[in-house]
Backbone bond lengths (Angstrom), bond angles and torsions (degrees), N, CA, C in turn:
res aa  C-N    CA-C-N  psi(-1)  N-CA   C-N-CA  omega(-1)  CA-C   N-CA-C  phi
1 M - - - 1.469 - - 1.539 107.54 -
2 Y 1.347 115.03 127.99 1.465 118.70 176.42 1.511 111.47 -68.94
3 Q 1.320 115.72 149.30 1.456 120.57 165.87 1.532 108.48 -81.21
4 F 1.331 118.00 145.04 1.455 121.63 -178.67 1.516 109.45 -111.86
5 F 1.335 115.79 145.93 1.451 121.12 179.26 1.530 109.08 -139.10
6 P 1.318 118.00 162.37 1.453 120.62 -177.36 1.528 112.49 -60.86
7 L 1.315 116.37 138.52 1.453 122.88 179.04 1.509 111.29 -69.35
8 E 1.348 116.84 133.98 1.470 119.81 173.26 1.530 106.72 -91.95
9 F 1.303 116.83 112.64 1.463 120.42 -176.98 1.510 108.85 -150.06
10 T 1.339 115.91 128.58 1.449 120.91 177.70 1.530 108.25 -106.08
11 R 1.310 115.99 118.71 1.449 120.06 178.83 1.514 110.09 -83.60
12 L 1.325 116.25 118.17 1.457 120.88 -176.16 1.526 109.86 -88.65
13 D 1.341 114.48 154.80 1.471 117.57 172.91 1.528 109.18 -70.85
14 Q 1.299 117.51 161.31 1.462 120.84 -172.01 1.522 112.92 -65.24
15 D 1.319 117.90 -33.69 1.470 119.62 178.75 1.529 110.58 -63.79
16 E 1.361 116.09 -41.92 1.459 119.02 179.16 1.530 110.96 -69.62
17 Q 1.316 116.65 -37.73 1.458 119.82 175.76 1.522 110.90 -57.66
18 Q 1.329 115.91 -49.28 1.454 119.68 -177.77 1.516 111.02 -65.35
19 R 1.353 116.92 -39.73 1.461 119.63 179.43 1.520 110.29 -60.52
20 R 1.334 117.04 -46.49 1.459 120.31 -179.98 1.520 112.02 -64.39
21 A 1.343 115.93 -41.64 1.448 119.24 -177.81 1.533 111.07 -63.49
22 L 1.339 116.32 -43.52 1.483 119.48 -179.65 1.531 110.60 -69.49
23 E 1.323 116.65 -38.38 1.463 120.24 -179.85 1.540 109.81 -61.67
24 F 1.321 117.05 -43.85 1.442 120.45 -179.41 1.544 110.97 -68.88
25 Y 1.321 116.00 -39.63 1.447 120.22 177.92 1.528 110.60 -61.66
26 E 1.315 117.68 -47.07 1.463 121.10 179.88 1.532 111.57 -60.10
27 L 1.345 115.22 -37.23 1.468 118.95 177.55 1.515 110.87 -67.15
28 M 1.322 116.88 -48.79 1.457 121.11 -172.24 1.528 112.43 -71.55
29 K 1.332 117.08 -29.46 1.454 117.23 -179.04 1.528 112.47 -71.56
30 R 1.330 115.91 -11.95 1.460 120.27 174.40 1.517 113.01 -90.04
31 R 1.335 116.74 -5.37 1.462 119.51 176.40 1.517 110.07 -68.46
32 R 1.336 115.09 131.00 1.456 120.78 177.81 1.520 110.73 -133.01
33 T 1.316 115.77 148.70 1.449 121.33 172.84 1.520 108.15 -70.93
34 V 1.340 116.58 127.92 1.454 122.01 -176.42 1.518 110.97 -114.39
35 R 1.302 116.03 134.29 1.476 121.37 177.06 1.536 112.11 -116.25
36 N 1.318 115.88 -4.44 1.463 120.23 179.54 1.540 108.51 -117.05
37 F 1.339 116.37 103.52 1.443 120.74 -174.93 1.510 112.06 -106.98
38 S 1.336 115.54 152.19 1.438 122.40 167.42 1.501 108.41 -84.73
39 P 1.342 118.93 146.85 1.463 120.74 176.22 1.528 112.89 -78.32
40 D 1.337 118.53 0.22 1.471 121.16 -178.43 1.514 110.73 -57.01
41 P 1.322 116.51 135.02 1.467 118.67 -177.61 1.529 112.81 -66.83
42 V 1.289 115.35 156.40 1.471 123.39 179.39 1.527 108.18 -112.99
43 P 1.363 118.48 133.76 1.473 118.61 177.45 1.544 110.97 -57.09
44 M 1.321 116.42 125.75 1.459 120.06 -177.80 1.529 111.86 -63.06
45 E 1.343 116.80 -24.03 1.463 120.05 177.62 1.533 110.90 -60.86
46 L 1.346 116.59 -35.51 1.473 119.76 178.99 1.512 110.93 -67.11
47 I 1.319 115.84 -41.98 1.464 120.46 178.68 1.535 110.73 -63.75
48 E 1.311 116.19 -46.39 1.472 120.83 -179.07 1.523 110.50 -62.59
49 T 1.307 118.32 -41.45 1.461 121.26 -179.30 1.521 109.94 -66.47
50 A 1.337 117.28 -41.71 1.463 120.28 178.37 1.527 111.35 -61.42
51 I 1.343 116.02 -40.31 1.461 119.40 178.87 1.519 110.56 -67.86
52 R 1.332 117.42 -39.90 1.473 118.70 175.37 1.519 109.68 -59.80
53 T 1.308 118.03 -39.79 1.474 121.12 178.23 1.533 109.35 -63.47
54 A 1.315 117.92 -44.94 1.458 121.08 178.53 1.533 110.84 -58.50
55 G 1.325 114.80 -35.37 1.463 120.02 -179.19 1.500 114.83 -68.99
56 T 1.356 117.26 -9.39 1.465 120.53 175.77 1.525 112.06 -85.30
57 A 1.327 117.11 -2.94 1.471 120.67 -176.36 1.525 111.46 -63.59
58 P 1.314 117.43 149.65 1.462 119.88 175.19 1.528 111.58 -68.92
59 S 1.300 116.71 153.20 1.468 120.68 178.69 1.529 108.60 -150.11
60 G 1.340 114.92 157.53 1.447 121.19 179.18 1.527 111.58 -56.02
61 A 1.344 117.51 119.89 1.460 123.03 179.14 1.526 112.36 55.39
62 N 1.343 115.85 24.50 1.476 120.86 -179.08 1.513 113.72 56.14
63 Q 1.356 117.52 32.88 1.453 119.77 -177.15 1.543 112.02 -83.09
64 Q 1.342 116.89 -15.78 1.459 122.34 174.32 1.540 110.95 48.48
65 P 1.344 115.86 63.32 1.484 120.51 -171.12 1.518 113.01 -83.77
66 W 1.331 117.65 52.12 1.454 121.21 -176.88 1.517 111.58 -133.69
67 R 1.302 114.71 156.49 1.463 122.33 173.01 1.525 107.03 -142.79
68 F 1.344 116.79 131.73 1.452 121.77 179.61 1.527 107.67 -111.39
69 V 1.320 115.51 116.23 1.471 121.41 179.75 1.510 108.92 -105.62
70 V 1.309 116.96 120.47 1.476 123.36 -177.20 1.513 109.27 -99.55
71 V 1.320 115.90 126.67 1.488 121.31 -177.50 1.510 109.04 -123.21
72 S 1.352 115.85 119.65 1.458 120.57 172.51 1.513 111.80 -122.66
73 N 1.328 116.94 -8.68 1.448 122.48 -179.98 1.522 111.02 -63.55
74 P 1.338 119.68 121.11 1.465 122.29 -175.08 1.535 113.29 -58.78
75 D 1.343 116.03 -40.01 1.467 118.60 -179.09 1.525 112.40 -64.84
76 I 1.342 115.74 -41.19 1.461 118.80 179.82 1.508 110.24 -71.06
77 K 1.312 118.36 -38.07 1.473 120.68 176.99 1.520 110.03 -60.50
78 R 1.315 116.73 -39.98 1.465 119.71 179.51 1.531 110.99 -65.51
79 R 1.329 117.20 -41.83 1.455 120.67 177.19 1.517 110.52 -60.13
80 I 1.330 115.87 -42.21 1.464 120.24 179.50 1.526 109.41 -64.73
81 R 1.313 118.64 -43.68 1.457 121.05 179.64 1.524 110.78 -60.63
82 L 1.311 117.65 -49.46 1.457 121.49 -177.64 1.525 111.26 -60.73
83 A 1.336 116.30 -42.27 1.454 119.45 179.69 1.529 111.35 -67.92
84 A 1.319 116.72 -40.77 1.472 120.31 178.66 1.513 110.20 -64.54
85 E 1.312 117.31 -42.02 1.468 119.86 -179.12 1.512 111.26 -66.40
86 E 1.311 116.73 -34.22 1.481 119.17 177.77 1.513 110.43 -62.14
87 E 1.348 116.26 -44.45 1.481 119.40 178.94 1.518 110.65 -69.09
88 E 1.327 117.69 -43.38 1.450 119.47 -177.28 1.546 111.92 -68.47
89 R 1.308 117.34 -30.49 1.467 119.46 176.88 1.523 110.40 -61.93
90 E 1.329 115.67 -40.82 1.452 119.50 177.85 1.535 110.95 -69.95
91 N 1.341 115.17 -36.05 1.469 117.86 178.44 1.512 111.95 -61.27
92 Y 1.314 116.02 -50.39 1.468 120.18 -177.84 1.515 111.82 -70.37
93 A 1.340 117.29 -24.55 1.469 120.17 -178.10 1.508 112.31 -84.21
94 G 1.339 119.01 -13.24 1.460 115.68 -178.73 1.519 114.73 177.33
95 R 1.345 118.21 -25.96 1.461 118.62 -176.62 1.526 112.35 -73.48
96 F 1.335 117.02 -33.25 1.456 119.80 178.20 1.524 110.19 -74.33
97 P 1.343 118.05 134.23 1.467 119.28 175.23 1.531 110.25 -67.42
98 D 1.324 115.43 155.60 1.479 120.65 -176.27 1.531 111.62 -58.82
99 K 1.322 117.83 -36.98 1.457 120.04 -177.50 1.538 110.86 -65.50
100 W 1.331 116.81 -36.82 1.440 120.24 178.18 1.531 110.67 -69.16
101 L 1.313 117.14 -39.72 1.475 121.03 176.82 1.520 110.14 -62.64
102 Q 1.306 116.65 -39.83 1.462 119.98 178.22 1.520 111.55 -65.47
103 T 1.322 116.83 -36.15 1.474 121.44 177.70 1.516 109.90 -67.66
104 L 1.337 118.27 -38.09 1.446 121.54 -178.52 1.526 112.82 -76.99
105 A 1.299 117.84 -25.36 1.465 122.34 -170.99 1.529 112.81 -51.91
106 P 1.322 122.09 -46.10 1.464 120.22 -179.02 1.531 114.98 -60.06
107 L 1.325 116.06 -21.14 1.467 119.29 -179.55 1.513 111.97 -84.64
108 G 1.323 117.42 -12.80 1.455 121.50 176.67 1.528 114.96 71.49
109 T 1.334 117.32 24.65 1.464 120.07 -179.51 1.525 109.99 -84.38
110 D 1.304 115.60 156.14 1.468 121.65 174.43 1.522 108.02 -150.70
111 W 1.350 117.60 -164.94 1.448 119.95 -173.84 1.524 113.05 -80.06
112 H 1.331 118.50 -10.00 1.451 120.82 179.90 1.540 108.80 -73.68
113 K 1.319 117.18 129.33 1.465 122.48 -175.91 1.537 110.59 -130.89
114 E 1.337 115.83 54.52 1.461 119.01 -178.51 1.527 113.39 -58.51
115 F 1.339 115.46 -28.41 1.476 118.92 -176.92 1.530 112.27 -60.80
116 L 1.330 117.68 -24.11 1.451 119.79 179.06 1.530 112.65 -66.67
117 E 1.305 115.48 -22.24 1.471 120.42 179.90 1.525 111.58 -102.77
118 I 1.337 116.89 -32.48 1.458 120.72 -177.64 1.509 112.52 -77.70
119 A 1.321 118.08 -42.55 1.464 121.15 179.74 1.521 108.45 -56.15
120 P 1.322 117.80 135.93 1.481 119.59 -175.65 1.513 114.37 -68.27
121 C 1.330 115.47 -17.50 1.476 117.92 -172.67 1.532 109.24 -146.68
122 L 1.300 117.41 138.90 1.452 122.96 171.93 1.531 106.66 -118.76
123 I 1.338 116.08 135.63 1.442 120.84 171.57 1.525 106.39 -113.95
124 V 1.313 115.98 117.09 1.457 120.57 177.08 1.519 108.27 -101.41
125 V 1.328 114.47 120.44 1.465 120.32 179.89 1.505 108.22 -94.46
126 F 1.344 116.62 123.93 1.444 122.46 176.53 1.515 109.65 -109.27
127 K 1.300 116.54 145.71 1.473 121.66 173.93 1.534 107.06 -106.58
128 M 1.317 114.38 147.13 1.469 120.34 177.74 1.509 109.02 -115.09
129 D 1.322 116.60 104.88 1.465 120.10 179.84 1.547 110.51 -67.10
130 Y 1.296 116.05 -23.42 1.473 119.94 178.11 1.537 108.37 -152.88
131 G 1.325 114.84 153.46 1.430 119.65 174.63 1.514 111.02 -94.12
132 L 1.310 116.80 167.45 1.464 121.98 179.44 1.522 109.42 -128.86
133 R 1.332 115.34 135.26 1.431 118.60 172.93 1.524 108.12 -144.52
134 T 1.312 114.04 152.45 1.451 120.55 -178.82 1.532 109.63 -113.81
135 D 1.319 117.16 128.22 1.457 119.77 -177.19 1.538 109.48 -83.06
136 A 1.314 115.83 -179.49 1.451 121.57 -175.61 1.552 112.55 -59.78
137 S 1.333 115.51 -26.17 1.449 118.48 -178.57 1.518 112.85 -86.11
138 G 1.353 115.52 -3.41 1.457 118.86 -179.22 1.514 113.48 91.01
139 T 1.343 117.72 5.31 1.452 121.34 179.08 1.524 110.30 -82.72
140 E 1.326 114.59 131.03 1.465 120.24 -179.50 1.526 110.37 -84.05
141 E 1.310 116.12 134.49 1.460 122.19 -177.80 1.515 110.16 -123.89
142 K 1.316 115.50 135.75 1.459 120.80 174.94 1.522 110.56 -87.05
143 I 1.311 115.84 138.05 1.460 121.83 175.70 1.504 108.90 -116.32
144 K 1.307 117.25 111.00 1.456 121.52 -175.41 1.535 110.45 -64.29
145 H 1.331 115.17 136.76 1.460 121.10 174.19 1.530 108.95 -105.58
146 Y 1.319 114.76 150.57 1.467 120.07 -175.39 1.544 109.18 -119.51
147 Y 1.335 114.62 147.01 1.464 121.07 179.32 1.524 112.24 53.24
148 V 1.317 114.92 45.29 1.449 120.83 -174.56 1.528 112.00 -64.99
149 N 1.304 118.09 -54.52 1.472 120.49 -178.17 1.518 112.01 -59.53
150 E 1.323 116.11 -43.34 1.450 119.87 178.06 1.525 110.95 -59.98
151 S 1.315 115.84 -47.12 1.473 121.22 -176.83 1.535 111.23 -63.88
152 V 1.322 116.45 -47.45 1.452 119.45 -177.89 1.526 110.38 -70.12
153 G 1.331 117.13 -33.35 1.454 119.64 175.76 1.516 112.33 -62.82
154 I 1.328 116.72 -42.87 1.462 120.13 177.55 1.537 110.48 -62.99
155 A 1.332 116.69 -46.57 1.474 120.22 -179.79 1.522 111.11 -61.49
156 S 1.324 117.38 -36.70 1.481 120.53 178.90 1.509 110.20 -65.78
157 G 1.340 117.16 -40.40 1.448 120.70 177.73 1.531 111.66 -62.63
158 V 1.321 115.56 -43.12 1.475 119.84 176.68 1.517 110.47 -61.52
159 L 1.325 116.71 -40.73 1.470 121.09 178.89 1.535 110.91 -61.02
160 L 1.323 117.15 -47.12 1.448 120.24 -179.45 1.509 111.51 -61.35
161 A 1.345 116.52 -42.00 1.468 121.30 178.97 1.544 109.88 -63.44
162 A 1.323 115.95 -43.12 1.488 119.74 -179.02 1.531 110.69 -64.13
163 L 1.302 117.37 -42.92 1.479 121.07 179.56 1.526 110.14 -63.81
164 H 1.319 117.06 -42.22 1.470 120.12 178.94 1.509 110.60 -65.81
165 Y 1.333 117.13 -42.20 1.473 122.31 178.03 1.522 110.69 -60.07
166 S 1.341 116.57 -30.14 1.464 121.91 179.63 1.529 113.79 -81.14
167 G 1.329 115.82 -3.22 1.462 120.12 178.70 1.511 113.88 88.81
168 L 1.328 117.31 25.25 1.465 121.85 179.28 1.506 111.29 -112.40
169 A 1.315 116.16 153.39 1.460 122.60 177.62 1.522 109.87 -100.61
170 T 1.338 115.07 150.22 1.464 119.34 -176.32 1.550 110.08 -140.29
171 L 1.310 113.72 165.45 1.447 123.09 171.67 1.522 107.76 -138.89
172 T 1.318 117.40 134.27 1.445 120.27 173.20 1.522 108.94 -94.61
173 H 1.322 116.31 113.80 1.451 121.49 -174.68 1.513 109.71 -119.67
174 T 1.327 116.72 130.16 1.453 121.36 -178.84 1.527 110.75 -130.78
175 P 1.340 117.16 70.49 1.456 118.10 175.71 1.522 109.75 -59.13
176 N 1.304 115.81 143.42 1.481 119.16 -174.44 1.541 109.00 -131.83
177 P 1.359 116.04 122.08 1.468 129.58 0.32 1.514 111.23 -79.62
178 M 1.356 115.92 163.97 1.446 121.37 -175.99 1.540 112.63 -112.97
179 G 1.301 117.34 14.97 1.461 119.25 -176.93 1.525 113.88 -58.95
180 F 1.329 116.96 -25.10 1.464 119.88 -177.81 1.547 110.96 -62.92
181 L 1.330 116.79 -25.02 1.455 119.24 179.26 1.534 111.27 -67.98
182 T 1.331 116.35 -37.87 1.459 120.63 176.47 1.511 110.92 -60.22
183 E 1.328 115.68 -43.39 1.457 121.37 -178.38 1.520 112.30 -69.28
184 I 1.339 116.12 -50.83 1.453 120.48 -176.61 1.533 111.34 -61.88
185 L 1.318 116.07 -40.31 1.465 121.25 -176.74 1.530 113.76 -92.30
186 N 1.319 114.73 2.43 1.476 121.43 172.58 1.542 111.43 55.42
187 R 1.359 114.18 50.14 1.460 118.68 -178.62 1.529 110.02 -90.41
188 P 1.330 117.32 153.80 1.475 120.61 -179.19 1.522 112.78 -68.30
189 K 1.293 116.27 167.73 1.462 121.75 -171.90 1.493 114.19 -67.43
190 N 1.341 118.31 -19.70 1.458 118.69 -179.92 1.519 113.85 -90.64
191 E 1.330 117.93 4.68 1.449 122.10 177.53 1.537 109.51 -107.66
192 K 1.343 116.02 128.22 1.461 121.35 178.74 1.530 109.51 -121.52
193 P 1.342 117.59 136.54 1.464 119.38 179.60 1.531 111.31 -59.50
194 F 1.314 115.13 136.13 1.458 121.87 179.90 1.513 112.28 -116.80
195 L 1.321 116.88 -39.70 1.471 121.44 -173.84 1.533 108.94 -160.16
196 L 1.321 115.93 141.10 1.465 122.79 178.49 1.532 106.16 -117.56
197 I 1.353 116.47 119.35 1.456 121.27 -174.26 1.517 111.23 -119.87
198 P 1.317 119.97 103.03 1.455 121.54 169.69 1.556 107.47 -68.96
199 V 1.329 115.90 138.76 1.464 120.98 -178.02 1.543 108.79 -133.20
200 G 1.334 114.92 140.86 1.453 118.36 175.45 1.515 110.63 170.89
201 Y 1.325 115.61 -153.18 1.457 121.69 175.61 1.522 108.43 -106.92
202 P 1.348 117.84 145.37 1.468 118.26 177.18 1.524 110.19 -64.77
203 S 1.339 115.47 149.60 1.461 119.33 172.05 1.516 109.72 -68.13
204 M 1.338 117.26 160.48 1.460 120.84 -177.84 1.508 111.82 -61.72
205 D 1.330 117.98 -27.32 1.449 120.43 -177.85 1.543 112.53 -104.59
206 A 1.324 116.32 18.98 1.458 120.81 -177.58 1.540 110.12 -61.41
207 K 1.327 114.82 136.60 1.460 122.31 175.07 1.512 109.94 -128.73
208 V 1.326 115.56 151.81 1.462 120.79 177.81 1.504 108.14 -130.78
209 P 1.345 118.27 152.21 1.471 120.85 -178.32 1.519 110.65 -68.04
210 D 1.323 115.12 151.56 1.466 123.03 179.71 1.518 107.46 -84.42
211 I 1.320 115.10 85.08 1.480 120.96 -178.34 1.533 108.45 -113.49
212 A 1.313 115.01 168.41 1.467 120.21 179.08 1.521 108.57 -131.93
213 K 1.306 116.46 146.60 1.456 121.87 175.12 1.543 107.93 -85.34
214 K 1.317 115.26 155.92 1.452 119.07 176.42 1.525 110.28 -63.05
215 T 1.318 116.65 152.84 1.461 121.16 179.08 1.525 109.10 -71.81
216 F 1.334 114.95 166.06 1.446 119.88 178.93 1.523 111.39 -58.08
217 D 1.327 117.27 -42.48 1.472 120.98 -179.05 1.525 112.37 -65.20
218 E 1.321 117.25 -23.16 1.451 121.15 178.87 1.531 112.33 -81.23
219 I 1.315 116.90 -22.85 1.448 118.82 -175.88 1.526 113.87 -111.22
220 A 1.317 117.69 -8.98 1.466 119.29 -172.43 1.526 111.07 -132.93
221 V 1.317 115.64 147.10 1.469 123.47 172.13 1.526 106.49 -128.56
222 I 1.325 116.59 123.44 1.456 120.93 -179.64 1.534 108.19 -104.81
223 I 1.300 116.34 120.64 1.477 121.73 178.89 1.524 108.28 -114.35
224 E 1.323 116.15 114.34 1.468 120.71 -178.54 1.499 111.63 -113.07
């Protein structure tokens, strides 16, 4: 049973609430998925702080079923790129259904994933469907985790926001299947790849597609 203590919470006046809300919205609406990265290094302190921020996310029963693996080693990044491209080549050549390929076509994506090697840093998010602990006798016990996808999804969103707030560019990459990440990064059996995030600065010639987000009325219903 947890011990409980008084909540630390500062109630802001409405003007300050609105100012903060609009400021954050204006910042986040400028966030874009980037596929053209500069190789310029990123201060590791920024990455570590963003991960600490992601670690504050809520999770089912506070089990925090996530692991963030940071990769800056060029050789390992290259191995990840080659393995991802091998899977993606098969996806684009036949594993992806035609309707999905048609949906992707306007974005101009293909199986080439140079950004996995050019970006100075990769953050691989793993989800843990269960925990592992060893008792005094040396017997390994599984500890079931609850609401894993929801929890890791929330933490990943917080991570992306924190990285953007820090002035860094990101890409959410989900090669399918992603089992090669477990092997290359030598992760334990209870960790499964969830998301691969290249992080860095955009290249000087970086371009993004001219897309639009749905309007407020398309994404929200207000019931009073």
